[in-house]
N, CA, C and O atoms as CSV, one atom per row, in Angstrom:
chain,resi,resn,atom,element,x,y,z
A,1,UNK,N,N,-10.223,2.421,-6.596
A,1,UNK,CA,C,-10.554,3.017,-5.318
A,1,UNK,C,C,-9.553,4.103,-4.935
A,1,UNK,O,O,-9.934,5.153,-4.417
A,2,UNK,N,N,-8.277,3.844,-5.191
A,2,UNK,CA,C,-7.271,4.861,-4.869
A,2,UNK,C,C,-7.427,6.100,-5.743
A,2,UNK,O,O,-7.001,7.189,-5.361
A,3,UNK,N,N,-8.027,5.938,-6.900
A,3,UNK,CA,C,-8.254,7.073,-7.789
A,3,UNK,C,C,-9.474,7.878,-7.364
A,3,UNK,O,O,-9.433,9.108,-7.396
A,4,UNK,N,N,-10.552,7.221,-6.969
A,4,UNK,CA,C,-11.791,7.951,-6.719
A,4,UNK,C,C,-12.001,8.370,-5.270
A,4,UNK,O,O,-12.586,9.426,-5.027
A,5,UNK,N,N,-11.552,7.594,-4.313
A,5,UNK,CA,C,-11.859,7.887,-2.913
A,5,UNK,C,C,-11.289,9.203,-2.388
A,5,UNK,O,O,-11.956,9.854,-1.584
A,6,UNK,N,N,-10.094,9.630,-2.796
A,6,UNK,CA,C,-9.599,10.907,-2.273
A,6,UNK,C,C,-10.510,12.098,-2.589
A,6,UNK,O,O,-10.464,13.103,-1.880
A,7,UNK,N,N,-11.325,12.009,-3.625
A,7,UNK,CA,C,-12.239,13.089,-3.978
A,7,UNK,C,C,-13.561,13.034,-3.236
A,7,UNK,O,O,-14.429,13.880,-3.452
A,8,UNK,N,N,-13.724,12.057,-2.373
A,8,UNK,CA,C,-14.958,11.883,-1.598
A,8,UNK,C,C,-14.665,12.239,-0.145
A,8,UNK,O,O,-13.602,11.908,0.380
A,9,UNK,N,N,-15.606,12.910,0.496
A,9,UNK,CA,C,-15.431,13.296,1.902
A,9,UNK,C,C,-15.058,12.069,2.729
A,9,UNK,O,O,-15.616,10.987,2.545
A,10,UNK,N,N,-14.119,12.253,3.629
A,10,UNK,CA,C,-13.593,11.124,4.406
A,10,UNK,C,C,-14.691,10.336,5.116
A,10,UNK,O,O,-14.626,9.109,5.182
A,11,UNK,N,N,-15.690,11.022,5.642
A,11,UNK,CA,C,-16.774,10.353,6.362
A,11,UNK,C,C,-17.623,9.471,5.445
A,11,UNK,O,O,-18.316,8.573,5.922
A,12,UNK,N,N,-17.576,9.718,4.138
A,12,UNK,CA,C,-18.399,8.975,3.182
A,12,UNK,C,C,-17.616,7.922,2.398
A,12,UNK,O,O,-18.200,7.168,1.620
A,13,UNK,N,N,-16.312,7.867,2.595
A,13,UNK,CA,C,-15.465,6.994,1.780
A,13,UNK,C,C,-15.774,5.517,1.937
A,13,UNK,O,O,-15.862,4.792,0.946
A,14,UNK,N,N,-15.940,5.070,3.162
A,14,UNK,CA,C,-16.153,3.633,3.382
A,14,UNK,C,C,-17.416,3.159,2.663
A,14,UNK,O,O,-17.401,2.135,1.981
A,15,UNK,N,N,-18.511,3.912,2.822
A,15,UNK,CA,C,-19.760,3.529,2.158
A,15,UNK,C,C,-19.596,3.528,0.640
A,15,UNK,O,O,-20.073,2.620,-0.041
A,16,UNK,N,N,-18.917,4.553,0.112
A,16,UNK,CA,C,-18.697,4.636,-1.335
A,16,UNK,C,C,-17.855,3.454,-1.815
A,16,UNK,O,O,-18.145,2.863,-2.856
A,17,UNK,N,N,-16.828,3.115,-1.066
A,17,UNK,CA,C,-15.960,1.994,-1.438
A,17,UNK,C,C,-16.720,0.675,-1.396
A,17,UNK,O,O,-16.557,-0.167,-2.280
A,18,UNK,N,N,-17.540,0.494,-0.384
A,18,UNK,CA,C,-18.325,-0.741,-0.291
A,18,UNK,C,C,-19.299,-0.862,-1.458
A,18,UNK,O,O,-19.458,-1.944,-2.024
A,19,UNK,N,N,-19.951,0.242,-1.821
A,19,UNK,CA,C,-20.869,0.211,-2.967
A,19,UNK,C,C,-20.116,-0.144,-4.250
A,19,UNK,O,O,-20.576,-0.959,-5.050
A,20,UNK,N,N,-18.964,0.477,-4.430
A,20,UNK,CA,C,-18.161,0.205,-5.627
A,20,UNK,C,C,-17.735,-1.261,-5.675
A,20,UNK,O,O,-17.864,-1.920,-6.707
A,21,UNK,N,N,-17.235,-1.758,-4.567
A,21,UNK,CA,C,-16.757,-3.143,-4.540
A,21,UNK,C,C,-17.882,-4.148,-4.744
A,21,UNK,O,O,-17.660,-5.214,-5.317
A,22,UNK,N,N,-19.077,-3.824,-4.286
A,22,UNK,CA,C,-20.210,-4.728,-4.520
A,22,UNK,C,C,-20.537,-4.820,-6.004
A,22,UNK,O,O,-20.955,-5.870,-6.491
A,23,UNK,N,N,-20.343,-3.701,-6.728
A,23,UNK,CA,C,-20.591,-3.719,-8.177
A,23,UNK,C,C,-19.401,-4.315,-8.928
A,23,UNK,O,O,-19.542,-5.301,-9.652
A,24,UNK,N,N,-18.242,-3.711,-8.749
A,24,UNK,CA,C,-17.057,-4.100,-9.525
A,24,UNK,C,C,-16.512,-5.466,-9.107
A,24,UNK,O,O,-15.940,-6.184,-9.927
A,25,UNK,N,N,-16.686,-5.816,-7.863
A,25,UNK,CA,C,-16.179,-7.088,-7.363
A,25,UNK,C,C,-17.294,-8.056,-7.031
A,25,UNK,O,O,-17.171,-8.871,-6.117
A,26,UNK,N,N,-18.381,-7.963,-7.776
A,26,UNK,CA,C,-19.553,-8.797,-7.487
A,26,UNK,C,C,-19.225,-10.289,-7.483
A,26,UNK,O,O,-19.854,-11.062,-6.760
A,27,UNK,N,N,-18.252,-10.689,-8.280
A,27,UNK,CA,C,-17.885,-12.108,-8.358
A,27,UNK,C,C,-16.849,-12.508,-7.306
A,27,UNK,O,O,-16.521,-13.686,-7.167
A,28,UNK,N,N,-16.341,-11.524,-6.572
A,28,UNK,CA,C,-15.339,-11.817,-5.544
A,28,UNK,C,C,-16.031,-12.324,-4.283
A,28,UNK,O,O,-17.152,-11.912,-3.986
A,29,UNK,N,N,-15.383,-13.204,-3.546
A,29,UNK,CA,C,-15.903,-13.556,-2.221
A,29,UNK,C,C,-15.893,-12.304,-1.327
A,29,UNK,O,O,-15.032,-11.436,-1.472
A,30,UNK,N,N,-16.835,-12.226,-0.428
A,30,UNK,CA,C,-16.930,-11.057,0.450
A,30,UNK,C,C,-15.634,-10.825,1.224
A,30,UNK,O,O,-15.255,-9.680,1.466
A,31,UNK,N,N,-14.958,-11.895,1.608
A,31,UNK,CA,C,-13.696,-11.736,2.344
A,31,UNK,C,C,-12.645,-11.020,1.499
A,31,UNK,O,O,-11.844,-10.250,2.028
A,32,UNK,N,N,-12.645,-11.272,0.186
A,32,UNK,CA,C,-11.687,-10.597,-0.704
A,32,UNK,C,C,-12.039,-9.124,-0.864
A,32,UNK,O,O,-11.147,-8.277,-0.906
A,33,UNK,N,N,-13.322,-8.809,-0.953
A,33,UNK,CA,C,-13.734,-7.397,-1.017
A,33,UNK,C,C,-13.327,-6.681,0.264
A,33,UNK,O,O,-12.857,-5.544,0.226
A,34,UNK,N,N,-13.511,-7.355,1.399
A,34,UNK,CA,C,-13.122,-6.762,2.684
A,34,UNK,C,C,-11.614,-6.514,2.742
A,34,UNK,O,O,-11.174,-5.481,3.246
A,35,UNK,N,N,-10.827,-7.455,2.230
A,35,UNK,CA,C,-9.366,-7.286,2.205
A,35,UNK,C,C,-8.966,-6.107,1.323
A,35,UNK,O,O,-8.094,-5.320,1.690
A,36,UNK,N,N,-9.603,-5.987,0.162
A,36,UNK,CA,C,-9.296,-4.879,-0.746
A,36,UNK,C,C,-9.613,-3.550,-0.078
A,36,UNK,O,O,-8.815,-2.615,-0.138
A,37,UNK,N,N,-10.767,-3.464,0.553
A,37,UNK,CA,C,-11.159,-2.234,1.232
A,37,UNK,C,C,-10.188,-1.902,2.357
A,37,UNK,O,O,-9.799,-0.745,2.516
A,38,UNK,N,N,-9.794,-2.896,3.133
A,38,UNK,CA,C,-8.852,-2.664,4.231
A,38,UNK,C,C,-7.503,-2.185,3.706
A,38,UNK,O,O,-6.894,-1.292,4.295
A,39,UNK,N,N,-7.035,-2.762,2.616
A,39,UNK,CA,C,-5.751,-2.348,2.036
A,39,UNK,C,C,-5.794,-0.905,1.561
A,39,UNK,O,O,-4.872,-0.132,1.822
A,40,UNK,N,N,-6.858,-0.544,0.867
A,40,UNK,CA,C,-7.000,0.824,0.373
A,40,UNK,C,C,-7.113,1.801,1.540
A,40,UNK,O,O,-6.491,2.863,1.522
A,41,UNK,N,N,-7.894,1.451,2.544
A,41,UNK,CA,C,-8.053,2.325,3.711
A,41,UNK,C,C,-6.719,2.536,4.418
A,41,UNK,O,O,-6.431,3.641,4.878
A,42,UNK,N,N,-5.908,1.496,4.507
A,42,UNK,CA,C,-4.593,1.603,5.142
A,42,UNK,C,C,-3.695,2.564,4.373
A,42,UNK,O,O,-3.011,3.391,4.976
A,43,UNK,N,N,-3.693,2.460,3.060
A,43,UNK,CA,C,-2.867,3.352,2.233
A,43,UNK,C,C,-3.326,4.796,2.380
A,43,UNK,O,O,-2.499,5.689,2.563
A,44,UNK,N,N,-4.633,5.037,2.303
A,44,UNK,CA,C,-5.143,6.408,2.389
A,44,UNK,C,C,-4.946,7.019,3.773
A,44,UNK,O,O,-4.857,8.241,3.901
A,45,UNK,N,N,-4.876,6.188,4.804
A,45,UNK,CA,C,-4.675,6.691,6.164
A,45,UNK,C,C,-3.204,6.943,6.484
A,45,UNK,O,O,-2.895,7.582,7.489
A,46,UNK,N,N,-2.303,6.456,5.657
A,46,UNK,CA,C,-0.868,6.586,5.899
A,46,UNK,C,C,-0.386,7.973,5.481
A,46,UNK,O,O,-0.454,8.328,4.304
A,47,UNK,N,N,0.091,8.743,6.426
A,47,UNK,CA,C,0.502,10.130,6.156
A,47,UNK,C,C,1.652,10.223,5.157
A,47,UNK,O,O,1.855,11.278,4.554
A,48,UNK,N,N,2.405,9.144,4.970
A,48,UNK,CA,C,3.490,9.178,3.982
A,48,UNK,C,C,2.964,9.366,2.558
A,48,UNK,O,O,3.701,9.801,1.674
A,49,UNK,N,N,1.701,9.041,2.341
A,49,UNK,CA,C,1.114,9.137,1.006
A,49,UNK,C,C,0.173,10.326,0.846
A,49,UNK,O,O,-0.525,10.429,-0.163
A,50,UNK,N,N,0.148,11.220,1.824
A,50,UNK,CA,C,-0.786,12.351,1.786
A,50,UNK,C,C,-0.738,13.135,0.483
A,50,UNK,O,O,-1.786,13.495,-0.053
A,51,UNK,N,N,0.435,13.402,-0.030
A,51,UNK,CA,C,0.548,14.227,-1.233
A,51,UNK,C,C,0.153,13.476,-2.503
A,51,UNK,O,O,-0.131,14.099,-3.526
A,52,UNK,N,N,0.133,12.167,-2.448
A,52,UNK,CA,C,-0.243,11.381,-3.628
A,52,UNK,C,C,-1.748,11.244,-3.791
A,52,UNK,O,O,-2.254,11.160,-4.910
A,53,UNK,N,N,-2.460,11.223,-2.677
A,53,UNK,CA,C,-3.894,10.959,-2.711
A,53,UNK,C,C,-4.672,12.131,-2.136
A,53,UNK,O,O,-5.194,12.062,-1.023
A,54,UNK,N,N,-4.741,13.200,-2.905
A,54,UNK,CA,C,-5.523,14.378,-2.535
A,54,UNK,C,C,-6.668,14.506,-3.536
A,54,UNK,O,O,-6.641,13.870,-4.589
A,55,UNK,N,N,-7.675,15.322,-3.217
A,55,UNK,CA,C,-8.762,15.517,-4.182
A,55,UNK,C,C,-8.277,16.063,-5.529
A,55,UNK,O,O,-8.944,15.870,-6.545
A,56,UNK,N,N,-7.127,16.740,-5.549
A,56,UNK,CA,C,-6.613,17.324,-6.788
A,56,UNK,C,C,-5.530,16.486,-7.460
A,56,UNK,O,O,-4.994,16.889,-8.492
A,57,UNK,N,N,-5.202,15.329,-6.893
A,57,UNK,CA,C,-4.146,14.511,-7.497
A,57,UNK,C,C,-4.670,13.823,-8.754
A,57,UNK,O,O,-5.878,13.717,-8.967
A,58,UNK,N,N,-3.745,13.364,-9.572
A,58,UNK,CA,C,-4.103,12.701,-10.826
A,58,UNK,C,C,-3.740,11.224,-10.754
A,58,UNK,O,O,-2.736,10.845,-10.151
A,59,UNK,N,N,-4.562,10.411,-11.369
A,59,UNK,CA,C,-4.293,8.973,-11.382
A,59,UNK,C,C,-3.102,8.642,-12.270
A,59,UNK,O,O,-2.355,7.704,-11.990
A,60,UNK,N,N,-2.923,9.410,-13.341
A,60,UNK,CA,C,-1.805,9.196,-14.256
A,60,UNK,C,C,-1.200,10.543,-14.619
A,60,UNK,O,O,-1.915,11.523,-14.825
A,61,UNK,N,N,0.094,10.579,-14.693
A,61,UNK,CA,C,0.790,11.787,-15.135
A,61,UNK,C,C,1.839,11.389,-16.161
A,61,UNK,O,O,2.368,10.278,-16.129
A,62,UNK,N,N,2.129,12.302,-17.061
A,62,UNK,CA,C,3.166,12.051,-18.060
A,62,UNK,C,C,4.537,12.171,-17.403
A,62,UNK,O,O,4.764,13.046,-16.567
A,63,UNK,N,N,5.439,11.286,-17.791
A,63,UNK,CA,C,6.798,11.282,-17.259
A,63,UNK,C,C,7.763,11.226,-18.439
A,63,UNK,O,O,7.582,10.441,-19.370
A,64,UNK,N,N,8.788,12.070,-18.385
A,64,UNK,CA,C,9.832,12.055,-19.413
A,64,UNK,C,C,11.173,12.190,-18.723
A,64,UNK,O,O,11.286,12.838,-17.682
A,65,UNK,N,N,12.185,11.578,-19.306
A,65,UNK,CA,C,13.508,11.694,-18.724
A,65,UNK,C,C,14.509,10.839,-19.470
A,65,UNK,O,O,14.259,10.370,-20.581
A,66,UNK,N,N,15.647,10.650,-18.831
A,66,UNK,CA,C,16.721,9.847,-19.413
A,66,UNK,C,C,17.220,8.854,-18.380
A,66,UNK,O,O,17.283,9.155,-17.188
A,67,UNK,N,N,17.572,7.673,-18.850
A,67,UNK,CA,C,18.165,6.637,-18.015
A,67,UNK,C,C,19.412,6.117,-18.697
A,67,UNK,O,O,19.487,6.045,-19.923
A,68,UNK,N,N,20.377,5.762,-17.892
A,68,UNK,CA,C,21.551,5.114,-18.450
A,68,UNK,C,C,21.321,3.615,-18.377
A,68,UNK,O,O,21.112,3.059,-17.299
A,69,UNK,N,N,21.363,2.964,-19.536
A,69,UNK,CA,C,21.152,1.523,-19.625
A,69,UNK,C,C,22.363,0.917,-20.320
A,69,UNK,O,O,22.638,1.212,-21.483
A,70,UNK,N,N,23.084,0.064,-19.595
A,70,UNK,CA,C,24.283,-0.586,-20.134
A,70,UNK,C,C,25.242,0.428,-20.743
A,70,UNK,O,O,25.806,0.206,-21.815
A,71,UNK,N,N,25.415,1.541,-20.044
A,71,UNK,CA,C,26.372,2.554,-20.470
A,71,UNK,C,C,25.875,3.519,-21.523
A,71,UNK,O,O,26.614,4.420,-21.920
A,72,UNK,N,N,24.648,3.362,-21.987
A,72,UNK,CA,C,24.095,4.265,-23.002
A,72,UNK,C,C,22.927,5.044,-22.418
A,72,UNK,O,O,22.096,4.493,-21.697
A,73,UNK,N,N,22.872,6.323,-22.736
A,73,UNK,CA,C,21.783,7.175,-22.281
A,73,UNK,C,C,20.557,6.933,-23.161
A,73,UNK,O,O,20.629,7.042,-24.385
A,74,UNK,N,N,19.443,6.608,-22.531
A,74,UNK,CA,C,18.198,6.327,-23.248
A,74,UNK,C,C,17.127,7.325,-22.823
A,74,UNK,O,O,16.985,7.619,-21.636
A,75,UNK,N,N,16.381,7.840,-23.780
A,75,UNK,CA,C,15.243,8.708,-23.488
A,75,UNK,C,C,14.033,7.835,-23.197
A,75,UNK,O,O,13.816,6.815,-23.852
A,76,UNK,N,N,13.245,8.247,-22.204
A,76,UNK,CA,C,12.037,7.507,-21.868
A,76,UNK,C,C,10.875,8.484,-21.744
A,76,UNK,O,O,11.067,9.661,-21.440
A,77,UNK,N,N,9.681,7.987,-21.979
A,77,UNK,CA,C,8.469,8.761,-21.729
A,77,UNK,C,C,7.327,7.782,-21.541
A,77,UNK,O,O,7.367,6.662,-22.049
A,78,UNK,N,N,6.324,8.201,-20.821
A,78,UNK,CA,C,5.176,7.330,-20.591
A,78,UNK,C,C,4.263,7.893,-19.534
A,78,UNK,O,O,4.418,9.031,-19.091
A,79,UNK,N,N,3.304,7.073,-19.133
A,79,UNK,CA,C,2.362,7.423,-18.066
A,79,UNK,C,C,2.428,6.366,-17.005
A,79,UNK,O,O,1.717,6.452,-16.003
């Protein structure tokens, strides 16, 4: 939901999320689907996350860098 909803017009998001949850969460109790929808809606409404959840944002990005682990510099990469 966090991946697909930002690309959907805000006025249509709730309906789209409910349709998705009815399919993907068909085995979930309705109360659990409602909780999932409420959690996602809360995150998307939080202005602190505006730059993370835009229509142009990516669900996964490549990351590369170095970390010091137990005094040794280690190269890392991943998604």
